[in-house]
C-alpha positions as CSV (number, residue, x, y, z in Angstrom):
1,M,0.0,0.0,0.0
2,M,1.3,3.4,-0.9
3,R,2.0,5.5,2.1
4,K,2.0,9.3,1.7
5,F,3.2,9.8,5.2
6,V,6.8,8.8,6.2
7,V,7.6,8.9,9.8
8,T,10.9,10.5,10.6
9,I,10.7,10.9,14.3
10,A,11.9,8.2,16.7
11,L,10.2,8.0,20.1
12,A,12.6,5.9,22.1
13,S,10.3,5.9,25.2
14,L,7.8,3.9,23.3
15,S,9.3,0.4,22.9
16,F,7.4,-2.6,21.7
17,V,8.9,-4.4,24.7
18,A,7.4,-1.9,27.1
19,F,3.8,-2.6,26.3
20,G,1.5,-5.4,25.3
21,Q,-2.3,-5.3,25.7
22,V,-2.8,-1.6,26.4
23,V,-5.9,-1.2,24.2
24,S,-7.8,-3.9,26.1
25,L,-7.1,-5.5,29.5
26,T,-3.7,-6.8,30.4
27,S,-3.3,-10.3,31.9
28,T,-3.0,-8.8,35.3
29,E,-6.2,-6.8,34.9
30,T,-8.0,-9.9,33.6
31,A,-6.8,-11.8,36.7
32,K,-8.3,-9.0,38.9
33,L,-11.5,-9.2,37.0
34,K,-11.8,-12.9,37.7
35,S,-11.1,-12.3,41.3
36,R,-13.8,-9.7,41.5
37,I,-16.3,-12.0,39.8
38,K,-15.5,-14.6,42.4
39,N,-15.4,-12.4,45.5
40,D,-17.6,-9.4,44.9
41,E,-21.4,-10.0,44.8
42,E,-22.2,-6.9,42.7
43,T,-19.6,-7.8,40.1
44,K,-20.8,-11.4,40.1
45,K,-24.4,-10.3,39.3
46,R,-23.2,-8.1,36.4
47,Y,-21.1,-10.9,35.1
48,Q,-24.0,-13.3,35.1
49,D,-25.9,-11.2,32.6
50,F,-22.7,-10.7,30.5
51,E,-22.1,-14.5,30.6
52,K,-25.6,-15.2,29.3
53,S,-25.1,-12.9,26.4
54,A,-21.7,-14.3,25.5
55,L,-23.2,-17.8,25.5
56,T,-25.9,-16.7,23.2
57,Y,-23.4,-15.3,20.7
58,L,-21.8,-18.7,20.3
59,G,-24.9,-19.6,18.3
60,E,-25.0,-16.5,16.1
61,Q,-23.4,-15.8,12.7
62,P,-21.3,-12.7,11.7
63,N,-23.1,-10.0,9.7
64,P,-20.2,-8.0,8.1
65,L,-20.6,-5.1,5.8
66,D,-18.4,-4.2,2.9
67,T,-18.8,-0.5,3.8
68,I,-19.8,1.1,7.1
69,R,-22.3,4.0,6.5
70,T,-23.4,6.1,9.4
71,E,-21.7,9.5,8.8
72,G,-23.9,12.2,7.4
73,L,-27.0,10.1,7.2
74,L,-30.3,10.9,8.9
75,K,-32.1,8.6,11.3
76,G,-34.2,6.1,9.3
77,N,-31.9,6.1,6.2
78,P,-31.9,2.5,5.0
79,K,-28.0,2.5,4.7
80,K,-27.7,3.7,8.2
81,V,-30.3,1.2,9.5
82,K,-28.4,-1.7,7.8
83,T,-25.1,-0.5,9.2
84,Q,-26.5,-0.2,12.7
85,A,-27.8,-3.8,12.5
86,A,-24.4,-5.1,11.3
87,L,-22.5,-3.1,14.0
88,A,-24.1,-5.3,16.6
89,D,-21.2,-7.6,15.7
90,M,-18.8,-5.2,17.4
91,G,-20.1,-5.8,20.9
92,K,-20.4,-9.5,20.3
93,M,-16.7,-9.8,19.3
94,F,-15.6,-8.0,22.4
95,A,-17.9,-10.1,24.6
96,L,-16.6,-13.4,23.1
97,A,-13.0,-12.3,23.4
98,L,-13.4,-11.2,27.1
99,Q,-15.3,-14.4,28.0
100,Y,-12.5,-16.4,26.4
101,R,-10.0,-14.6,28.6
102,I,-12.1,-15.2,31.7
103,T,-12.9,-18.8,31.1
104,H,-10.2,-20.1,28.6
105,D,-13.1,-21.9,26.9
106,Q,-11.9,-22.5,23.3
107,R,-15.4,-22.1,21.9
108,Y,-15.4,-18.3,22.7
109,L,-12.0,-17.9,21.0
110,N,-13.1,-19.8,17.9
111,K,-16.3,-17.8,17.6
112,C,-14.6,-14.5,18.1
113,V,-12.0,-15.3,15.4
114,E,-14.9,-16.3,13.1
115,F,-16.5,-12.8,13.6
116,L,-13.2,-10.9,13.2
117,L,-12.2,-12.9,10.1
118,A,-15.6,-12.4,8.5
119,W,-15.2,-8.6,8.9
120,A,-11.6,-8.7,7.7
121,K,-12.6,-10.5,4.5
122,T,-15.6,-8.4,3.8
123,N,-15.1,-4.8,5.1
124,K,-13.4,-2.3,2.8
125,P,-12.1,0.8,4.7
126,N,-13.2,4.1,3.2
127,G,-11.2,6.5,5.3
128,D,-14.2,8.0,7.1
129,P,-13.3,8.3,10.8
130,I,-17.0,8.8,11.8
131,D,-17.7,5.4,10.3
132,D,-14.5,3.7,11.5
133,T,-14.8,4.9,15.0
134,N,-17.4,2.1,15.4
135,L,-14.6,-0.4,15.2
136,D,-13.4,0.1,18.7
137,P,-14.8,-3.1,20.2
138,A,-13.3,-5.1,17.3
139,V,-9.8,-3.7,17.9
140,E,-10.2,-4.4,21.6
141,A,-11.4,-7.9,20.9
142,Y,-8.3,-8.5,18.7
143,D,-6.1,-7.1,21.3
144,L,-7.5,-9.5,24.0
145,I,-7.0,-12.6,22.0
146,K,-4.1,-11.8,19.5
147,Q,-1.7,-14.2,21.2
148,D,-4.1,-17.1,20.6
149,I,-5.3,-16.4,17.0
150,P,-4.1,-19.0,14.5
151,S,-1.3,-17.4,12.4
152,D,-3.1,-17.6,9.0
153,H,-6.2,-15.9,10.4
154,K,-4.2,-13.4,12.4
155,K,-2.5,-12.2,9.3
156,Q,-5.8,-11.5,7.5
157,I,-7.2,-9.7,10.5
158,E,-4.1,-7.6,11.0
159,Q,-4.0,-6.7,7.3
160,W,-7.6,-5.4,7.6
161,L,-6.8,-3.4,10.7
162,S,-3.6,-2.0,9.2
163,E,-5.4,-1.0,5.9
164,T,-8.1,0.7,8.0
165,A,-5.5,2.8,9.7
166,W,-3.5,3.7,6.6
167,T,-6.7,4.5,4.7
168,E,-7.5,7.0,7.4
169,I,-4.1,8.6,7.2
170,N,-4.2,8.8,3.4
171,S,-7.8,9.9,3.1
172,K,-8.8,13.0,1.2
173,R,-10.6,14.1,4.3
174,M,-7.2,14.5,6.0
175,K,-5.9,17.0,3.5
176,A,-4.9,20.4,4.8
177,G,-7.6,23.1,4.3
178,R,-10.5,20.7,4.9
179,A,-12.6,21.1,8.1
180,T,-12.5,17.3,8.5
181,A,-8.7,17.6,9.0
182,I,-9.0,19.6,12.2
183,N,-12.5,19.1,13.7
184,N,-14.0,16.1,15.6
185,W,-13.4,13.9,12.5
186,N,-9.7,14.2,13.2
187,A,-10.1,13.4,16.9
188,H,-11.8,10.1,15.8
189,R,-9.2,9.5,13.1
190,L,-6.4,9.8,15.6
191,K,-8.1,7.5,18.0
192,V,-8.7,4.9,15.3
193,V,-5.1,5.0,14.0
194,G,-3.7,5.1,17.5
195,E,-5.6,2.1,18.9
196,I,-4.8,0.0,15.8
197,G,-1.1,1.1,16.1
198,Y,-0.9,0.0,19.7
199,A,-2.9,-3.2,19.1
200,L,-0.6,-4.2,16.2
201,H,2.6,-2.9,17.9
202,N,3.1,-0.8,14.7
203,Q,5.6,2.0,15.7
204,E,5.0,3.9,12.5
205,L,1.3,4.3,13.2
206,I,2.1,5.1,16.8
207,N,4.6,7.9,15.9
208,W,2.1,9.4,13.4
209,T,-0.6,9.4,16.1
210,I,1.6,11.1,18.7
211,E,2.7,13.9,16.5
212,N,-0.7,14.5,15.1
213,L,-2.4,14.5,18.5
214,K,-0.1,17.3,19.5
215,S,-1.1,19.4,16.5
216,H,-4.8,18.5,17.0
217,I,-4.8,19.8,20.6
218,N,-3.1,23.0,19.4
219,T,-5.6,23.5,16.5
220,N,-8.8,22.1,17.8
221,L,-8.8,23.1,21.5
222,Y,-8.5,26.6,22.9
223,P,-6.8,27.9,26.0
224,D,-10.1,28.9,27.6
225,G,-11.3,25.3,27.4
226,T,-13.6,25.7,24.5
227,S,-13.1,23.8,21.2
228,L,-13.4,24.4,17.5
229,D,-16.4,22.0,17.4
230,F,-18.2,23.9,20.1
231,K,-17.7,27.1,18.2
232,E,-18.9,25.7,14.9
233,R,-21.8,23.7,16.3
234,D,-22.8,25.7,19.3
235,A,-23.4,22.4,21.1
236,M,-21.8,20.7,24.1
237,H,-22.7,17.5,22.3
238,Y,-19.9,18.1,19.8
239,H,-17.5,19.3,22.4
240,I,-18.0,16.0,24.1
241,Y,-17.9,14.1,20.9
242,D,-14.5,15.7,20.2
243,L,-13.1,15.0,23.6
244,E,-14.2,11.4,24.0
245,P,-11.9,9.9,21.3
246,M,-9.0,12.1,22.5
247,L,-9.4,10.8,26.1
248,K,-9.6,7.2,24.9
249,L,-6.4,7.7,22.9
250,A,-4.7,9.6,25.8
251,I,-5.4,6.6,28.1
252,I,-4.0,4.1,25.7
253,I,-0.8,6.2,25.3
254,D,-0.5,6.5,29.0
255,R,-1.0,2.8,29.5
256,A,1.8,2.2,27.0
257,K,4.1,4.5,29.2
258,G,4.0,7.3,26.7
259,P,3.5,11.0,27.2
260,D,0.7,12.3,29.4
261,F,-1.6,13.9,26.9
262,Y,-4.2,14.8,29.5
263,T,-2.2,17.6,31.0
264,Y,0.0,18.3,27.9
265,E,-0.3,22.0,26.8
266,S,0.0,23.0,23.2
267,P,2.1,26.0,22.2
268,K,-1.0,28.2,22.5
269,G,-1.9,26.9,25.9
270,S,-4.7,24.5,25.1
271,S,-5.1,21.1,26.7
272,I,-7.5,18.2,27.0
273,K,-7.6,18.8,30.8
274,K,-8.7,22.4,30.3
275,S,-11.4,21.4,27.9
276,V,-12.7,18.7,30.2
277,E,-12.8,21.1,33.2
278,W,-14.5,23.7,31.1
279,L,-17.6,21.4,31.1
280,F,-17.8,21.2,34.9
281,P,-20.0,24.3,35.6
282,Y,-22.5,23.0,33.0
283,I,-22.4,19.5,34.4
284,R,-23.0,20.9,37.9
285,G,-25.9,23.0,36.7
286,E,-24.1,26.3,37.5
287,K,-24.3,27.3,33.9
288,Q,-26.9,26.4,31.2
289,H,-26.5,26.1,27.5
290,E,-29.1,25.9,24.7
291,E,-27.8,23.5,22.0
292,Y,-27.4,24.2,18.3
293,V,-28.9,27.7,18.4
294,N,-26.1,29.2,16.3
295,T,-24.8,26.1,14.5
296,T,-23.0,26.7,11.2
297,V,-23.5,23.1,10.0
298,K,-26.5,22.2,7.8
299,F,-26.6,18.6,9.0
300,D,-27.5,19.8,12.5
301,R,-30.5,21.6,11.0
302,D,-31.4,18.6,8.9
303,R,-31.5,16.4,11.9
304,A,-33.7,18.9,13.7
305,K,-36.1,18.8,10.8
306,N,-36.0,15.0,10.9
307,N,-37.2,15.3,14.6
308,E,-34.2,13.5,15.9
309,P,-34.1,13.8,19.7
310,G,-31.7,16.4,21.1
311,F,-31.0,18.3,17.9
312,A,-33.7,20.9,18.0
313,P,-32.2,24.4,18.4
314,G,-32.6,25.5,21.9
315,T,-32.6,22.0,23.5
316,M,-31.1,22.4,26.9
317,F,-27.8,20.6,27.6
318,K,-28.3,17.7,30.0
319,P,-25.4,16.8,32.3
320,A,-25.8,13.1,31.6
321,L,-24.6,13.7,28.1
322,A,-21.1,14.3,29.6
323,L,-20.9,10.9,31.2
324,P,-18.6,9.5,28.5
325,V,-16.1,12.2,29.1
326,L,-16.3,11.9,32.9
327,R,-15.9,8.1,32.8
328,L,-12.7,8.5,30.8
329,S,-11.2,11.6,32.5
330,V,-11.4,10.1,35.9
331,Y,-8.6,7.8,34.8
332,F,-6.3,10.9,35.0
333,D,-8.0,12.7,37.8
334,P,-9.7,10.4,40.4
335,A,-11.0,13.5,42.2
336,Q,-13.7,13.7,39.4
337,N,-15.3,10.5,40.8
338,E,-17.6,12.5,43.0
339,L,-18.9,14.5,40.0
340,L,-19.2,11.3,38.0
341,K,-21.3,9.7,40.8
342,S,-23.5,12.7,41.1
343,V,-24.3,12.6,37.4
344,S,-24.6,8.8,37.0
345,G,-26.6,8.4,40.3
346,N,-24.1,5.9,41.5
347,S,-25.5,3.5,38.9
348,G,-22.9,0.9,37.8
349,S,-22.6,-1.5,34.9
350,W,-20.5,-4.3,33.6
351,Q,-18.7,-1.8,31.3
352,N,-17.9,0.4,34.3
353,V,-16.3,-2.6,35.9
354,I,-14.1,-3.1,32.8
355,E,-13.1,0.5,32.6
356,E,-12.3,0.7,36.4
357,L,-9.8,-2.1,35.9
358,K,-7.8,0.1,33.6
359,H,-7.5,3.0,36.1
360,K,-4.2,3.9,37.5
361,Q,-3.5,2.2,40.8
């Protein structure tokens, strides 16, 4: 594959020897999960529901798509509906992979490989990060079981993931001068390329991600905590949608013993931390915001006309919409736990259990 980008920077601190499964759970974290399932009643209850679902997936067949199509399509569009049905495979892959790691039952490994292989053979990357961002669970599933995938299947799966990353890098949507090279699209692009790079231990992809994350923070985020996406869309929704992939990527990089991109400040003084904390007064209810009133994007107005919930101009921002950011940012700042609990109502989930295992000890 032709690669328009050639990495010239060497990051000695990021050695392949230094990290393994940083996208998903490490062996140590999986062992902790098994211990919690055995000894903690709440975790055991949540696991039982997860276990039932994973068992059901053993009897299901993959439903891969040649092209993922969600970006720019209104709710109800047949292509979007078809894609959403197929993307159910993503959660199934991750569940099968995790259940294999918990139980060592070969059936779960075989079925997960079947799903991954079906997508690797069928799906053709199109370089659209809003579509590709849906692949997170598949990358995590691969990361969980990569040591046990038969070599011929592993090669096909890795080729698919690698092509997905390089298609993102070489996409026309990445070209300078295009809004999609600097807005939330780029945040999702960086996350997709980065997580694949770390899952595959591909240093070239990792180096590209590190350098472009620095420039994205400088271009997309502002010193006062606001973001380019908030300015363009006049919506906290898009500020959050921009921060979420950056936080996911920053966590992966930190777990790989790389730079701390949560507190990293760009040359102009912007940072992920400042943009997360800018949300706090709105989450606490100290400030209010009416969404999309001054959006400059036609798609926002089209969704409002399509009566899609939350997109009508003047819709009040709801603190619960910030939960994805809070659940991730608490990794870097445990003091945010109280705010997270106040918004979530102390409600827990199996996914919360998984994320908590990744937190710094």
